[in-house]
C-alpha positions as CSV (number, residue, x, y, z in Angstrom):
1,M,-62.2,16.1,7.8
2,N,-58.5,17.4,8.0
3,A,-55.8,15.4,6.4
4,Q,-52.8,14.4,8.6
5,K,-49.8,16.7,7.8
6,G,-47.1,15.2,10.0
7,L,-45.8,12.1,11.8
8,S,-47.0,11.0,15.2
9,L,-44.6,10.7,18.2
10,I,-44.7,6.9,17.9
11,E,-43.9,6.9,14.2
12,L,-40.9,9.1,14.9
13,M,-39.7,6.9,17.8
14,I,-39.9,3.8,15.6
15,T,-38.0,5.5,12.8
16,V,-35.2,6.7,15.2
17,A,-35.0,3.1,16.7
18,I,-34.6,1.6,13.3
19,M,-31.9,4.1,12.3
20,A,-30.0,3.4,15.5
21,L,-30.1,-0.3,14.9
22,L,-28.9,0.1,11.3
23,I,-26.0,2.3,12.4
24,T,-25.0,-0.1,15.2
25,V,-24.9,-3.0,12.8
26,G,-23.4,-1.2,9.8
27,A,-20.6,0.8,11.5
28,P,-18.2,-2.1,12.2
29,A,-18.7,-3.4,8.7
30,M,-17.9,0.0,7.3
31,Q,-14.7,0.2,9.4
32,S,-13.6,-3.1,7.9
33,V,-14.3,-1.8,4.3
34,L,-12.4,1.4,5.0
35,Q,-9.4,-0.5,6.5
36,Q,-9.3,-2.8,3.4
37,N,-9.4,0.2,1.1
38,R,-6.5,1.8,2.9
39,V,-4.4,-1.3,2.4
40,I,-5.3,-1.6,-1.2
41,A,-4.5,2.0,-1.8
42,A,-1.1,1.6,-0.2
43,V,-0.3,-1.6,-2.2
44,N,-1.3,0.2,-5.4
45,D,0.9,3.2,-4.5
46,I,3.9,1.1,-3.7
47,S,3.5,-1.3,-6.7
48,G,3.2,1.7,-9.0
49,A,6.5,3.1,-7.7
50,V,8.2,-0.2,-8.0
51,R,7.0,-0.7,-11.6
52,M,8.1,2.8,-12.5
53,A,11.6,2.2,-11.0
54,R,11.9,-1.1,-13.0
55,F,10.6,0.5,-16.2
56,T,13.0,3.4,-15.9
57,A,16.0,1.1,-15.3
58,I,15.2,-1.0,-18.4
59,D,14.2,2.0,-20.6
60,Q,17.2,4.1,-19.7
61,E,19.6,1.2,-19.2
62,Q,20.7,2.6,-16.0
63,T,20.6,1.7,-12.3
64,T,17.5,3.1,-10.8
65,L,16.7,3.4,-7.1
66,L,13.4,3.4,-5.1
67,C,13.8,4.4,-1.5
68,P,11.9,6.1,1.3
69,T,12.8,9.7,2.1
70,S,11.9,12.5,4.4
71,D,13.2,15.3,2.3
72,Y,12.9,14.0,-1.3
73,K,16.6,14.0,-1.7
74,N,18.2,11.6,0.8
75,C,17.2,8.0,1.2
76,S,16.2,6.6,4.6
77,N,15.2,3.2,6.0
78,D,11.7,4.1,7.1
79,W,9.3,2.8,4.4
80,T,6.3,4.5,6.0
81,Q,7.8,7.8,4.7
82,A,7.3,9.2,1.2
83,K,9.2,7.3,-1.5
84,I,11.3,8.6,-4.4
85,V,12.5,7.0,-7.7
86,F,15.6,8.3,-9.4
87,M,18.4,7.1,-11.7
88,D,21.6,6.8,-9.8
89,A,24.2,7.8,-12.5
90,N,27.2,7.7,-10.2
91,L,26.1,4.6,-8.3
92,N,26.6,6.2,-4.9
93,G,23.1,5.2,-3.6
94,A,22.0,8.8,-3.1
95,R,20.2,11.3,-5.2
96,D,22.5,14.1,-6.4
97,N,21.5,17.4,-7.8
98,D,22.1,16.3,-11.4
99,E,20.0,13.2,-11.0
100,P,16.4,13.9,-11.8
101,L,13.5,12.8,-9.6
102,I,11.5,10.3,-11.7
103,L,8.6,9.8,-9.2
104,S,7.7,10.7,-5.7
105,T,4.9,9.3,-3.5
106,D,3.1,10.3,-0.4
107,P,3.9,8.7,3.0
108,L,2.1,5.5,4.0
109,G,-1.4,6.2,5.3
110,T,-2.1,6.4,9.0
111,G,-3.2,3.1,10.6
112,L,-1.0,1.0,8.3
113,G,2.3,-0.8,8.9
114,L,4.9,-1.9,6.3
115,D,7.4,-4.8,6.7
116,G,9.7,-6.8,4.5
117,V,12.0,-4.2,3.1
118,S,14.6,-1.8,4.5
119,G,16.8,0.8,2.9
120,T,17.0,1.2,-0.9
121,L,15.5,-1.0,-3.6
122,T,18.0,-1.0,-6.5
123,F,17.0,-2.0,-10.0
124,A,19.9,-2.9,-12.4
125,A,19.8,-1.8,-16.0
126,D,18.1,-5.0,-17.0
127,G,15.3,-4.5,-14.4
128,S,16.5,-7.1,-12.0
129,V,17.0,-6.8,-8.2
130,S,19.6,-8.4,-6.0
131,N,17.1,-10.0,-3.6
132,A,13.5,-11.1,-4.1
133,V,11.3,-9.0,-1.8
134,T,7.8,-9.2,-0.3
135,I,6.7,-5.8,0.9
136,K,3.9,-6.5,3.3
137,I,1.3,-3.9,4.3
138,C,-0.8,-4.6,7.4
139,P,-3.6,-2.6,9.0
140,S,-3.2,-1.4,12.6
141,S,-5.7,-4.1,13.7
142,K,-3.0,-6.7,12.6
143,D,-5.7,-8.7,10.8
144,A,-3.8,-11.0,8.4
145,K,-7.0,-11.3,6.3
146,A,-6.8,-7.6,5.6
147,A,-3.1,-7.6,4.8
148,S,-1.6,-7.5,1.3
149,A,1.8,-7.4,-0.2
150,V,3.8,-6.3,-3.2
151,L,5.9,-9.2,-4.5
152,I,9.2,-8.6,-6.4
153,T,11.1,-11.5,-8.0
154,L,14.8,-11.5,-8.7
155,Y,14.0,-10.6,-12.3
156,G,12.2,-7.5,-11.0
157,R,8.8,-8.8,-11.9
158,V,6.1,-7.1,-9.8
159,S,2.8,-8.5,-8.6
160,V,0.3,-8.2,-5.8
161,A,-0.2,-11.0,-3.4
162,T,-3.2,-13.2,-3.9
163,D,-5.0,-15.9,-1.9
164,A,-4.1,-19.0,-3.8
165,S,-5.0,-21.4,-1.0
166,G,-8.5,-20.0,-0.5
167,N,-8.1,-19.6,3.3
168,G,-8.8,-15.8,3.2
169,I,-5.2,-14.9,3.7
170,K,-2.9,-13.8,0.9
171,E,0.5,-15.5,0.3
172,D,4.0,-14.2,0.0
173,L,6.6,-15.1,-2.7
174,N,7.3,-18.4,-1.0
175,G,3.6,-19.4,-0.8
176,S,3.4,-18.8,3.0
177,D,0.4,-17.0,4.5
178,L,1.0,-13.3,5.2
179,S,1.1,-12.5,8.9
180,C,1.0,-9.2,10.7
């Protein structure tokens, strides 16, 4: 008697049907995971730049700026662009040729929005900022549960938003739920 060396048509059809079902159910969940990972990556990128700016200001005892840029020299107001950190020796709010670039980042990832800050973030020599800031990052879906934020106190302390209330939405510096 010959041993079977392949699959029957019915077995193949059942396998294809099961795979189609798994893909249909799994694809939306995977999109949510990817969206959340993009937000987390952006928060980590921005909080790292903020921490570096504060550290540099304290370590060098000099005003240090973090700002968005399109050319890695001049500051702009669009925080979806790349960001630069530099010591502003002459306090003119712009990076001059003799002011070294401390750090640069990539632009904000596609499918993300950023709110809560405009212009330049200036750290004094003691690491403080003039205004407390919540830099909010939202996915294009505007889902507040997927949003996150970088929180900066007046003392320049940097943290990432958490969900203290347990409702699935992270809070800003004032304890209010983030909204997109």
